[in-house]
C-alpha positions, 0 to 999 in steps of 0.5 A: 240374072245380075247379082247385087255386086254386078254392074252396079257402083253404089259409092257413085250412086250414093253421091249422085243422090245426095247431090240431086237431094240438095239440088231440088231443081227442076231439071237435073243432068249432072254431067251430062250437059247435052243429050245426044240427038236421039234421045234429046229429039225423044224426050222433046217431044214426050214432054211437048205432048205432055204438056199440050194436053196439060199433063204434069210429069216428073222423072228420074233416070239413074245409070247404076253402073255409071251413078249418072242420073237425069231428072225433072221436077223433083219437088212436086208430089203426085198422088201414089196409087198402086205403085207403093205396092212394090216397096210395102211388099219389099219391106216385108220380105226383107223383114222376113216374112214368107212369101204368100199369094196376097203378095203376088197379087198385090204386086203382079196384078196391083189387086187392091183387095190382097193389097189391103189384107197384107196391111190387115195381116202384117200392118206397116211397120217392115213398110216404114224400115224400108221408107228410113232406109231409103231416106224417105219420109216415114210418115208415108207408112201412115196409109196404103197410099200416099202422095211421094215425088219421083225422087223419093219413089226412085230412092225406094227402088234403088233401096230395093235393088241389093235385094232384087238382085240377091240369091235366096227364095224371097229376091226370088219370089219379088223379081217373079212378082215384079217381072212383067207387072200388070199395066206398067209401061216399063214392062211393056218395052222392056218386052220389046227391047228385050230386057228384064224389067222389074217394075210396079205401076200405079193409076187412078182416074177418080175425082182429084185423083187422076195419076198414071206412074211407073217405076221399076229396075231395069237390067240393060246389059251391063248398064242397069238402071232405075226409072221412075215416072209420074204423071197426071195421065190416066186415060192418056197412057200412050203419052206416059209411054212416049215419056217412058222410051224417051227415059231408055234412051236418055239412060243409055247416053247416061253410061 
């Protein structure tokens, strides 16, 4: 397990995130003008399949070692579903609350009843604090679920990263909670690739609420990275997984 000081260039990442926030373009590649053929082809196929199925999508990939980033469609907001449980729980742990069974159930298993109990017991003050620290709109803390962008979701995981990589019982509990979490395409890829992934997915297919999202921290050797993807792809998770595979390849081109 890396420590907070190993393999992460926080100054470079801060500068890149600021640039992306100011750019707000359809697509941002930073210094990467062209992708290696394998990554370019995988991303092209994944995006074409999403488009053919009428699925909207957005993504951010931030290489924490180099500070380089790739994004697409960071303006569109998607319904969060359960992906916001991760920053909510991490906010509680950072605020000094002791780990609880409901934190694990909500974070690892995506148990909605456990998540509701956490809200009823602890309120949203710690959640508001982590949103503010990440530079994300604090009005998102008004509700258990919200609408946000893939960039906002990535910024929340960036804010969470030092805590997730730190020592101590609470940080260890957070890693255990989000590693291999239920129904996360990122966790599935991490298992196949043999890398550690702390992530949280969110999904729903109910009336106007139709999304599949996932975000997390990937400890890929000396090149840890963050990835967030948001899609209107419930019931088509294989299309979201194809996008996630492509983003793993994109990340390696950002090293």
